[in-house]
C-alpha positions in Angstrom: -5.1 42.8 -16.8 -4.8 40.5 -13.6 -1.6 40.7 -11.6 1.2 38.0 -12.0 1.2 35.3 -9.7 3.4 36.4 -6.5 6.7 34.3 -6.5 5.8 32.7 -3.1 2.4 31.4 -4.7 3.7 30.5 -7.9 3.2 26.5 -9.0 6.7 26.3 -10.4 8.1 27.4 -6.4 6.1 25.2 -5.0 6.9 22.3 -7.6 10.6 22.9 -7.0 10.3 23.1 -3.1 8.4 19.5 -3.4 10.9 18.2 -5.3 13.8 18.9 -3.0 12.2 17.8 -0.1 11.4 14.4 -2.0 15.3 14.0 -2.2 16.3 15.0 1.1 13.1 13.1 2.6 14.8 10.0 0.0 18.2 10.5 1.7 17.0 10.7 5.3 15.1 7.9 4.9 18.4 5.8 3.6 20.0 7.0 7.0 17.0 6.0 9.2 16.8 2.9 7.7 20.5 2.3 8.6 20.0 3.6 11.9 16.9 1.5 12.4 18.5 -1.8 11.8 21.5 -0.9 13.9 18.6 -0.1 16.8 16.7 -3.2 16.0 20.1 -5.5 16.7 20.5 -3.8 19.4 17.3 -4.7 21.3 17.5 -8.3 20.0 20.5 -8.5 21.9 19.1 -6.6 24.7 16.0 -9.2 25.1 14.0 -6.1 24.1 11.6 -7.7 21.7 10.8 -10.7 24.3 9.9 -8.4 26.8 7.4 -6.4 23.9 5.9 -9.7 23.1 5.1 -9.8 26.6 3.5 -6.3 27.2 1.5 -6.7 23.8 0.1 -10.2 24.7 -0.5 -8.9 28.4 -2.4 -5.6 27.4 -4.6 -7.4 24.7 -5.6 -10.0 26.9 -6.5 -7.2 29.5 -8.1 -5.3 26.6 -10.2 -8.7 25.8 -11.2 -9.3 29.8 -12.7 -5.9 30.1 -14.4 -5.3 26.9 -17.3 -7.7 25.6 -15.9 -7.5 22.1 -12.9 -6.4 20.2 -14.7 -2.7 19.0 -12.0 0.2 19.9 -9.3 -2.3 20.3 -7.2 -0.8 17.3 -6.1 2.1 18.9 -4.4 0.4 21.9 -3.0 -2.1 18.6 -1.8 0.9 17.2 -0.4 2.7 20.5 1.4 -1.0 21.4 2.6 -0.9 17.8 4.2 2.7 18.0 5.7 1.8 21.7 7.3 -1.6 20.5 8.1 -1.0 16.7 6.5 -4.3 15.9 3.6 -5.0 13.6 0.5 -6.5 15.1 -2.8 -8.3 13.7 -5.5 -9.9 15.4 -7.6 -12.3 13.6 -10.7 -14.7 14.4 -10.1 -18.6 14.6 -10.4 -18.0 11.4 -7.8 -16.2 10.4 -9.9 -12.9 9.5 -8.5 -9.5 10.8 -10.2 -8.0 13.6 -8.0 -5.2 13.6 -3.9 -4.2 12.7 -1.8 -2.0 13.3 -1.7 -0.8 9.6 -2.6 -2.8 6.1 1.1 -4.4 6.0 1.1 -6.0 8.6 -2.7 -7.7 7.7 -0.9 -8.3 3.8 1.6 -10.7 5.6 0.4 -12.6 8.1 2.8 -15.7 9.7 2.1 -19.3 9.3 1.5 -19.8 12.6 0.1 -17.0 15.4 2.2 -15.9 18.2 -0.3 -16.6 20.8 -4.3 -17.0 21.4 -5.5 -14.0 22.8 -8.6 -15.7 25.3 -8.9 -14.5 28.8 -11.4 -17.2 29.7 -8.3 -19.8 28.7 -4.7 -18.6 29.8 -1.5 -19.5 28.3 0.2 -21.1 31.5 3.2 -19.7 33.0 6.4 -21.3 33.7 5.9 -20.7 37.4 2.5 -21.5 37.6 1.5 -24.5 39.7 3.7 -23.5 42.1 1.0 -22.2 44.5 -2.1 -23.6 46.0 -4.1 -25.7 43.6 -6.7 -23.2 44.4 -4.8 -20.5 43.1 -3.9 -21.9 39.7 -6.7 -20.6 37.4 -6.4 -20.4 34.1 -9.1 -17.1 34.0 -7.6 -13.9 33.5 -8.4 -11.8 36.8 -9.2 -9.0 34.9 -12.5 -10.6 33.6 -15.0 -9.8 36.2 -18.5 -9.3 34.2 -21.1 -9.2 37.0 -18.7 -9.2 39.9 -18.0 -5.4 39.0 -18.3 -3.7 42.2 -20.7 -0.4 42.1 -19.4 2.9 43.5 -21.6 2.8 47.1 -20.2 -0.5 47.7 -16.7 0.0 47.0 -16.4 2.9 49.6 -18.6 0.8 51.9 -15.6 -2.2 51.5 -12.6 0.3 51.1 -13.8 2.1 54.5 -14.0 -1.6 56.3 -10.3 -2.3 55.1 -9.1 1.0 56.1 -10.1 -0.2 59.4 -8.7 -3.5 59.3 -4.9 -1.8 58.1 -5.6 0.4 61.0 -6.0 -2.3 63.7 -3.0 -4.2 62.3 -0.7 -1.9 63.0 -1.9 -0.7 66.6 -2.5 -4.2 67.5 0.9 -5.8 65.7 2.5 -2.7 64.8 2.5 -4.3 60.9 2.7 -1.5 58.2 0.2 -3.1 55.2 -1.6 -1.3 52.2 -4.6 -1.3 50.4 -4.6 -2.5 46.5 -8.0 -2.5 44.7 -8.7 -5.7 42.6 -9.8 -5.8 39.1 -13.5 -5.7 40.5 -13.1 -2.9 43.1 -13.0 -5.1 46.3 -9.8 -3.9 47.9 -7.2 -6.8 49.4 -5.0 -5.9 52.2 -1.2 -6.8 51.1 1.6 -6.7 54.0 5.2 -5.0 53.7 7.4 -6.3 53.2 5.7 -8.6 50.6 5.2 -11.9 51.7 4.7 -11.3 55.0 1.9 -13.4 56.8 -1.1 -11.3 58.0 -2.8 -12.4 61.6 -6.5 -13.0 61.2 -6.9 -11.0 64.6 -8.0 -7.9 62.7 -9.9 -10.1 60.1 -13.5 -8.6 59.7 -16.2 -11.0 58.2 -18.1 -8.4 56.8 -15.1 -7.9 54.5 -14.9 -11.0 53.3 -18.4 -11.6 52.8 -19.8 -10.9 49.2 -21.8 -7.3 48.3 -25.3 -7.7 47.5 -23.7 -7.8 43.7 -21.4 -10.1 44.4 -24.2 -12.1 46.2 -26.4 -12.4 43.3 -22.9 -13.4 40.7 -22.4 -16.2 42.8 -25.8 -17.6 43.2 -26.0 -17.8 39.5 -22.1 -19.2 40.0 -23.5 -21.4 42.2 -26.2 -22.8 39.6 -23.9 -23.6 36.8 -22.0 -25.5 39.5 -24.8 -27.4 40.4 -25.4 -28.4 36.3 -21.7 -29.2 35.7 -22.0 -31.6 38.9 -25.1 -33.5 37.8 -24.0 -33.6 34.0 -20.7 -35.2 35.2 -22.3 -37.4 38.3 -20.1 -35.4 40.6 -21.6 -35.7 44.3 -21.1 -33.1 46.8 -22.4 -32.1 49.8 -25.1 -29.3 50.7 -24.7 -26.6 51.1 -23.0 -25.7 48.5 -21.1 -22.5 49.1 -18.8 -20.3 47.1 -16.6 -17.3 48.7 -15.6 -14.5 46.8 -11.9 -16.1 46.4 -14.7 -18.5 44.3 -13.8 -21.2 46.1 -15.7 -24.2 47.5 -16.7 -24.0 51.3 -17.9 -27.5 52.0 -17.7 -29.5 55.5 -14.3 -32.1 54.9 -13.6 -31.0 51.5 -10.2 -30.5 50.9 -10.1 -27.3 48.1 -8.7 -28.9 44.7 -9.1 -32.9 45.2 -12.2 -33.3 43.8 -13.5 -32.4 40.6 -16.1 -29.9 41.4 -13.3 -27.7 41.2 -12.9 -28.2 37.3 -16.8 -27.0 37.6 -15.9 -24.3 39.4 -13.9 -22.8 36.9 -16.1 -24.3 33.8 -19.1 -22.7 35.4 -17.1 -19.5 35.6 -16.1 -19.3 32.0 -19.6 -19.8 31.5 -20.8 -16.6 33.2 -17.9 -14.5 31.9 -18.5 -15.3 28.4 -21.0 -12.2 27.7 -18.4 -10.1 29.3 -15.1 -10.8 27.2 -14.3 -10.2 23.8 -14.2 -13.7 22.1 -11.2 -15.7 21.5 -8.3 -14.5 18.6 -5.3 -15.2 17.1 -2.3 -12.7 18.1 0.1 -12.3 15.0 3.2 -10.1 16.1 5.4 -9.3 13.4 8.9 -7.9 13.3 10.3 -5.1 10.6 12.3 -6.8 7.8 15.4 -7.8 8.7 17.2 -7.7 5.2 21.3 -7.8 5.1 22.3 -4.2 5.8 25.1 -3.3 3.2 28.2 -2.1 5.1 28.7 1.7 4.1 31.9 2.8 3.1 32.7 5.8 5.4 36.1 6.5 3.7 36.9 10.0 2.6 36.7 8.6 -1.3 33.4 6.8 0.0 32.5 10.3 1.6 32.9 12.1 -2.1 31.2 9.6 -4.0 27.8 9.6 -1.9 27.9 13.2 -2.0 28.3 13.6 -5.5 25.9 11.2 -6.3 23.5 13.0 -3.8 24.4 16.3 -5.6 24.0 14.8 -9.1 20.3 13.0 -8.1 19.0 17.3 -6.7 20.6 18.7 -9.9 18.6 16.6 -12.2 15.1 16.3 -9.4 15.2 20.5 -10.0 16.1 20.5 -13.7 13.4 17.7 -14.7 10.6 20.1 -12.3 10.9 23.3 -13.7 11.1 22.4 -17.8 7.5 20.2 -16.2 6.2 23.4 -14.6 7.2 25.4 -17.2 4.8 23.3 -19.7 2.6 24.0 -17.5 1.9 27.1 -16.4 1.8 28.4 -20.0 -1.4 27.0 -21.0 -3.1 27.5 -17.3 -2.3 31.5 -17.9 -4.0 31.5 -21.1 -7.1 29.2 -19.1 -6.7 32.1 -16.2 -6.6 34.9 -18.7 -9.9 33.5 -20.5 -12.0 33.4 -17.6 -11.1 36.6 -16.0 -12.0 38.4 -19.1 -13.4 41.6 -18.0 -16.7 41.7 -21.1 -18.3 38.9 -19.3 -19.0 37.4 -23.1 -17.8 33.8 -24.0 -14.7 34.0 -25.1 -13.4 30.5 -26.8 -10.2 28.9 -25.4 -7.9 28.1 -28.3 -6.9 24.2 -27.4 -3.4 23.5 -29.1 -2.9 20.3 -27.0 -4.0 16.9 -26.3 -2.9 16.3 -22.4 -4.8 17.1 -19.5 -4.5 21.4 -19.9 -5.7 20.7 -23.3 -9.0 18.9 -22.2 -9.5 21.2 -19.3 -9.9 24.0 -22.0 -12.2 21.8 -23.9 -14.2 21.5 -20.4 -14.1 25.2 -19.7 -15.2 25.5 -23.3 -18.3 23.7 -22.7 -19.1 24.9 -19.7 -18.8 28.5 -21.0 -21.8 27.7 -23.5 -23.9 25.7 -21.3 -23.9 29.2 -18.9 -25.0 31.0 -22.1 -27.4 28.7 -23.0 -28.9 28.8 -19.3 -28.6 32.4 -19.0 -30.8 32.9 -22.0 -33.2 29.9 -21.2 -33.5 31.5 -17.6 -34.1 35.1 -19.0 -36.8 33.6 -21.6 -38.7 32.1 -19.1 -39.0 34.6 -16.3 -40.5 36.4 -19.1 -43.2 33.8 -19.8 -44.1 33.2 -16.6 -44.2 37.4 -15.9 -46.5 37.2 -18.8 -48.8 33.8 -17.6 -49.0 35.4 -14.3 -49.8 39.5 -15.3 -53.3 38.5 -16.8 -55.0 36.2 -13.7 -53.4 39.3 -11.4 -55.0 42.0 -13.2 -58.2 41.0 -13.3 -57.8 40.5 -10.0 -56.7 43.8 -9.3 -59.0 45.1 -11.8 -62.4 43.8 -10.3 -61.4 44.2 -6.9 -60.1 48.4 -7.8 -64.0 48.1 -9.3 -65.7 46.8 -6.5 -63.9 49.4 -4.2 -64.6 52.3 -6.3 -68.4 51.4 -6.3 -68.4 50.2 -10.4 -68.9 46.5 -9.6 -71.3 44.8 -6.6 -69.0 42.4 -4.7 -71.9 39.9 -5.5 -71.4 36.0 -5.9 -70.7 36.1 -9.6 -67.5 38.6 -8.9 -66.2 35.9 -5.9 -66.7 33.4 -8.6 -64.3 35.6 -11.3 -62.1 36.3 -8.3 -61.9 32.8 -7.7 -61.4 31.2 -11.0 -58.7 33.6 -11.5 -56.8 32.6 -8.1 -57.2 28.7 -9.0 -55.4 29.8 -12.4 -52.8 31.4 -10.2 -53.1 28.4 -7.8 -52.4 26.2 -11.2 -49.6 27.6 -12.5 -47.6 27.7 -9.6 -48.4 24.2 -9.2 -46.9 23.2 -12.2 -43.9 24.9 -11.7 -43.3 23.4 -9.0 -43.5 20.1 -10.7 -41.0 21.8 -13.4 -38.6 22.9 -10.5 -38.6 19.8 -8.4 -38.3 17.8 -11.8 -34.9 20.5 -13.0 -33.4 20.1 -9.3 -33.6 16.4 -9.4 -35.9 16.2 -6.3 -39.1 14.9 -7.9 -39.6 11.8 -6.2 -42.1 9.1 -6.6 -43.9 6.5 -4.6 -43.9 3.4 -6.6 -46.6 0.5 -6.8 -48.3 -2.1 -8.4 -51.1 -0.8 -10.2 -53.4 -1.7 -12.6 -52.9 0.8 -15.3 -57.1 0.1 -16.9 -58.0 0.7 -13.7 -56.3 4.4 -13.2 -57.1 5.3 -16.9 -61.3 4.4 -16.2 -60.5 6.8 -13.2 -59.2 10.1 -15.4 -61.9 9.4 -18.0 -64.8 9.6 -15.2 -63.0 12.6 -13.8 -63.3 14.3 -17.6 -66.4 13.6 -18.6 -68.3 16.5 -17.3 -66.0 18.7 -18.7 -65.8 16.9 -22.4 -70.0 17.0 -22.1 -69.7 20.4 -21.5 -67.4 21.1 -24.9 -69.8 18.6 -26.5 -66.9 15.8 -27.2 -67.2 12.3 -27.3 -65.0 10.5 -24.3 -64.0 6.8 -25.4 -61.4 4.6 -23.8 -60.7 0.9 -24.8 -58.4 -0.7 -23.0 -57.1 -4.6 -22.4 -57.1 -6.5 -19.1 -53.3 -7.1 -18.7 -52.0 -3.8 -17.3 -50.7 -4.4 -14.2 -47.7 -2.0 -14.0 -45.1 -1.1 -10.9 -45.6 3.0 -10.8 -46.7 6.0 -8.6 -50.4 6.3 -9.3 -50.8 10.3 -8.3 -48.0 11.3 -10.6 -49.6 8.8 -13.3 -53.6 10.3 -13.1 -51.7 14.0 -13.7 -49.9 12.6 -16.8 -53.2 11.1 -18.0 -55.5 14.0 -17.0 -52.9 16.5 -18.8 -53.1 15.0 -21.9 -56.7 14.4 -21.4 -57.3 18.2 -20.7 -55.3 19.4 -23.9 -57.1 16.8 -26.2 -60.3 18.4 -25.1 -59.2 21.9 -24.8 -58.2 21.7 -28.5 -61.3 19.4 -29.6 -64.0 21.1 -31.4 -68.0 20.7 -30.6 -69.3 17.0 -32.1 -65.4 15.7 -32.0 -64.3 12.9 -30.1 -61.3 12.5 -27.5 -60.3 8.5 -28.0 -57.8 6.9 -24.9 -56.6 3.6 -25.5 -54.3 1.3 -23.3 -52.7 -2.3 -23.9 -49.3 -4.1 -23.6 -46.1 -4.1 -26.0 -42.9 -5.5 -25.8 -41.0 -4.5 -22.8 -44.0 -2.4 -21.2 -47.3 -0.7 -21.8 -48.3 1.7 -24.2 -50.9 4.4 -23.8 -52.6 6.6 -26.8 -54.5 9.6 -26.4 -55.9 10.6 -29.8 -58.5 13.9 -30.5 -59.8 14.8 -33.4 -59.0 18.6 -33.2 -57.5 21.2 -35.1 -53.8 19.1 -35.1 -50.7 20.6 -34.7 -48.4 22.0 -37.5 -45.2 19.5 -38.9 -42.8 22.3 -37.7 -44.4 23.0 -34.3 -44.3 19.4 -33.5 -40.6 19.1 -31.8 -41.5 22.6 -29.6 -44.5 21.2 -28.3 -43.3 19.6 -25.0 -41.6 23.1 -24.5 -42.5 25.3 -21.1 -45.0 28.0 -22.3 -45.4 27.2 -25.6 -48.6 27.3 -27.6 -49.2 26.3 -31.0 -51.4 29.6 -31.6 -49.9 31.7 -29.0 -53.0 34.6 -29.5 -55.3 32.2 -28.5 -57.3 33.2 -25.3 -56.0 31.7 -21.8 -59.9 30.5 -21.7 -58.7 27.5 -24.4 -55.2 27.6 -24.5 -54.2 26.5 -21.1 -50.7 27.6 -18.8 -48.5 26.2 -21.5 -46.9 23.9 -18.7 -49.1 20.7 -19.4 -46.9 18.8 -21.8 -43.7 19.8 -20.4 -44.7 18.3 -16.9 -46.4 15.4 -18.9 -43.1 14.6 -20.3 -40.7 15.1 -17.2 -42.9 12.6 -15.2 -43.0 10.1 -17.6 -39.1 10.5 -18.1 -38.8 10.0 -14.0 -40.9 6.8 -14.8 -38.1 5.2 -17.4 -40.4 5.9 -20.2 -40.7 8.0 -23.3 -43.8 10.1 -25.2 -44.0 11.2 -28.2 -46.7 12.8 -30.6 -47.8 12.9 -34.5 -50.4 14.9 -35.8 -52.4 15.7 -38.8 -53.6 19.5 -39.2 -57.4 19.1 -39.3 -57.6 15.5 -38.9 -56.3 14.1 -35.7 -53.6 14.3 -33.3 -51.7 11.5 -31.4 -50.2 11.2 -28.0 -48.2 8.1 -26.7 -46.7 7.8 -23.8 -44.7 4.4 -22.9 -44.1 2.9 -20.0 -41.9 -0.1 -18.6 -43.3 -2.6 -16.7 
């Protein structure tokens, strides 16, 4: 008898704990929602939500500026949603969702977007425009694209910047520090911020473009020229753009002509492949429904506790009743599965619920297992029987040759080769059947002419038919094009023809015909052999079955050919059948779809 299930592993205890936990979570969720509503109100009063919106937009604009697409943005969005407590959704301009912090946020999009995330067209800030015109750009400075400096160039510029910082301190006593821009180019900032930095220590090498920047600026200059020509803007040569994207021309006042617009347009065209496409940003707030006022008096507290206790009691009682009803039939199933005899024991089915269905399924599984075990035992016995004869012959001839009772001449070698070929044929057939049983029998279908395939099979078996003095003929129509595996279909016809020739006496005939029928093609192989008894017809496609069990191997084959035919035809979506008149005719019919 199997030991009882320990209490700690009992399904009943687990259900009770689960119900208790669910109740506690429900109560805790109510308290959490109340606290959350209060916290949300406080955040709104302090302007936290506005700050969160700014953080979300700025972070996502930075992501778009530094990535060519929105792949990988999901982690950033979820991190922002977790930190701010907001629902965040990014969509295309057609409002197709790219990523969202959660599914619920994506299902309730507002009518209007909170912002447009486009690193090439930033929304102007309230104080933007106060500085020089050349500094007013709507391109995110974090969008660097081809201006991103490699490590060697960064190191060289940083060394030059350190030299200038040392010079400013030694010469003017000015404290400065180095700030690395998004492209990797160092910039010198004075302390305190806003102080004027003398140009006496500035070097041309630090402000000159690096090879990477020079290549990118050359491309930008070509784009600016194209824009100027398109808009019929005149400019003086040479047209030069520095690392701050400012035009360097004699007599040219920065920001005073439309050429500045061409620089901005050229930068956008140059950076477009390196930044994420423009997207709509939706930032939603948690649901802010009216929060009921709780009565926290003594009487109100007692009512809350009483209601909570009643919910817990009812939940535990219902769970216990359901668990007991579930455990009883499960224990019966367990005892039947652990029966020491190992025999099939039918489980009584007393209910029509899921447990009853499970018991019925286990009964069917047990019956199938017994049938499978019996089939396996029979198959192993048949395989041993089929392999024993050729192995015994090979062993006998080899022992005779070793003992000097037989000469190892060509006839002995031919006999050994014949027996070895028979062994190989049986093993190949078993491999095909094993693949069919495992569902791994693969076909290579293509358009083919069944007439050509049948004529090839007839030619291949003419020698065997002539040796047995059997007339082999074929009758085919022309429209026999189908979809199939030519190798496997040739194997089907070969097995049927070999079987028919083998069972047809001398001066008999084997006729192969093929013609189109509704929905496919039909092949008929008819012979004038000994025929098959009616009671044996249902078994002719079984493995290792022979109509005459005492028949010699030379005429009987391995008993696997027709079984292989059935599996190959079924793999093509067709069907095979046989009819026989003992002593007159046997006809095998194969029907294949188009």
